N, C-alpha and C positions, 0 to 999 in steps of 0.2 A: 504494500500500500504506500501511497505517496501523500505528503503533507502539503495542503494548499490553504489558501485563504481568499475570501471574496473581496473584491474591490470596495465593497460597501463598508468594510471594517477600517479603511484607511482615512487619515485626515485629508481634507481637500488639497490636492496637489496634482502635478502632471503625472502621466503614466510612467514616464522614465524615472521620476523620483519614487514612484510607488514600487517599481521593479527593484530599484536599488535598495529601498528600505526592506522589502520583502526578503531579499537575499540576506541582508544583514541580520534580520530577525530569525532566520533559519528555515524559511519556507522553500519548498521546491517549485511551487507554481502559484499562479494567481488566476482567479476566476474574474473575467471582465464583464462589463455590462453595457448594453445598448440603452442610451438615454436621449432625452430631448435636447440636451446641450452637453458639450464636452468634446472629447476626442473620438468617441464612437457614437455616431448618430445615424438617423435614417438615410442621410445623404452621403454617408461615408463610402469611399470607393475601395477597390482592391488595392490600389496603390497606397492609400492611407493605411490600410491594415498591414501591408508589407513593411511599412516604416515602423509600426508598432511592434510587429513581430521581430524585427531587427533589434529594436531597443530591448525587448525581453531577452533575446539571445545574448546581447551584450553583457547582461548581468547574470546569465545562467539561470533564468527563470523560464519555466515551461508554461504555456498557455493551453488550457484543456477544455474550458467551458465558457459559454457566454450567457449571462442572465439578462434580465431587464426588469425595470419597475413600471414599464409602460403598459403592461397587461392590466394593471388595476383600473386604469381609466378606459381600457378598451377590452372588455370581457368577451371571450368566445361564446358566452351564453346569453348575451344581451338580446332583448326583443328588437332592438334596432339593427336592421341588416347592415347598414353602413358601418356601425361599430364592430359588428362581427367580422366584416371584411377587413377593416383596419387591423383588428386583432390578428387575423391570418397574415396580413402584410407584414406585421411586426415579426411574427415567427419566421416568415420566409427571409426577412432581412437578418434575423439572428443566425439562421442557417447559412446564409451567404457569408456573413462576417466570420462565423466559426470556420467555414471551409477555407477562407482566405488566411485566417490566423493559424490554421493547423489544429484547431480544436476538434474534439470528437463528439461533443455534447452541447445542447442548449437547454437552459432551464425554462420551463413553460408552466404558467398557471392555467389549468384547464377550465377556466371560467369560474362561475360562482352562483350559488343560490342567493347569497347575501353576504355582505362584508361589514362587520361591526365598526371597523376603524375608518370607514369611508362615509362621511356625512351624506345622508339622503341617497344612499346606494340603492340602485335598482334591485328590486326583489323579483326573483324568477321561481316559479313552481319547480320543485325538486325534479320531477320526472321530465319536465320540459328542459331544464338546465342540463340534465344528464344526456338527453338525446342530442341537444345542440352541441354539447362538448364532444360527444362521440362522433358526430358527423364532421365537425371541424377538424378534430385530430386525425380522423381517417383521411381526410383530404390532404392535410399537411404531411402525413406520413409518406405520401408519394414523393413530395419534394425533398423530404429528409433522405429518402432512399437514393434519389438522384445525386444529392450532395454528399452522401455517405457520412452524414452527421446525425447522431441520435437526438430525439426529443425526450428529455427527462421531465416527466410531469411531477410537480412538487405538491406534497401534502401541506396545505396552508390553511389560514383561517377563512375559508370560502364556503363552509357548510355544505360541501359536496364531496362525494366519495369518502364517506365517513368511517368505513370499516376496511380492514385489510383484505377481506374477501371480496368486497365490492371493488376496491381499487385493483386488485389482481384480475378480476373478471373483466373490468373495463379495459385494461391493457390487452387482455387476450382477445376481446372483441375487436379491437383495432387491428390486431393480427399482423403486426409488422415487427421485424427484428430491430427496427430503428425507432421504436417507441417503447419506453419503459418508465421506471420511477426515478425521480430525483428525491431520495428519501431524506427528510429532515428529522433527526432524532429528538430535537427539542420541541418542534412544533406539535408533535404527536402526543406530548405528555398530558395535555388537557383532556384527551379522550381515550388514550390507550397506552400501550407499553411497547417501546421501540423494538425490543428484541423479538417480540411476537410478530410484529409487522415484518421485520426483516426475514424471519424464517418463512412466512407465508408468501411474501413477494419474491424471495429467492433470486434466481438469475435474472428476473425482470428489473432489478435495481441497476441503474446506469451509474449513478453517482450518489454520494452521501454528504449531507450538510451536518455539521455538529454545532450545537449551541446548548445552553442549559436553561432549565426552567424551574423556578421555585413555586411549588403549589401554595404554600402558606401565604405568599405575597402576590400570587398570580402574576408573576413578572419574570422576564428573562434576566439571567444573571451570568456572571463569569463561569467558565467551565469548572466543574466540580463544586460549585457553590449551591447547586440546585438538586433536583431529584432524579436526574437522568442516571440510570445505572450503567455507567460506561463499561465496566467489566462484562456485564451481560450483553451489551451492544457489540463489543468486540468479539466476544465468544460466538454470537449469532452470525456476525459477518464471516468469521472463520469457517463456521459450519456450512455456509452457503458457497464458500469458495470465492468470496469477494476479494479482489486484489487490485483495486483502482484507487481513485483519489478520495481522501477525507478532507473536506473543506470547512474551515471554521467560518461561521457567519456571526460576527460579534457586534454588539451594540447595546445601549448607546456608547459612543466613544467617551473616554475619560475627559472630564472638564479641564484638567491640567495634565500636561505632558501626554497628549493623546496617543503618541507613538508607543507608549509603554503597554497599551492594550495588546499590541502586536507581539511584544516580547513575552509578556506573561502568558498569553494564549499559546504561543509557540512552545514554551516550556511545559505547560500542562498537556498539550497535545503529544509531546514526546513521551510523557508518562502513560497517557491513555493508549498510545499506539505501540508501546514498548513490546518488542517481540513480533510486531506485525509489519513494521516498515521494511521497505526494500533495503 
């Protein structure tokens, strides 16, 4: 397994500064993100991405995944067809960018029934949301296969695909080797147990996010400060033969010396992954 961290965990800075800091803090790779502004946007070109790839290589950093926050305003399950088409365009752009960067996976939110942290979020009947998500992902799977980049569906606070059995069966209904799960061990703690999900999803897991969650305060916390049973998580990953990236998604950043979050997380990940890293 390899140790990575998402771009969202870094202080605001250039990608070159990010790669330099990631290497210094002990990470092997960085997960990038498609956003409205910055160095990776909807208008980015292959040439733009080649420059970013060269910067990462300069510091010995691997690029393996492309996430995005744009899905939250453009849900695949929206009743508005224009929004659904925009959502699909975003995923296609992620796939393009990933292929240009040499990444093998993109992180995708498969729509939502409702989202508590989005004010006045559109509410969609569960069965309708499920069918729209399935239809959209099946369509996008064709493009993923062309690009040879996998779509990793993340378990998030979207009130959709709420059990490991349902998540597993959804992936199987899509029926593509290029569609699987981007499993977040911290996100699942509100409704389930990560090691159980890992065993049920099995080989369908494309990538892993790690964060920690404290039930008593109903909040995300630093790794090992919450209730995620990391020994059980790593044991389950070993049982299914997972040997890919473990990516820290940390936040909020520290108010002072925010780069210290990267160093402390790196040290804790070393302990969590002890005996499992390449």
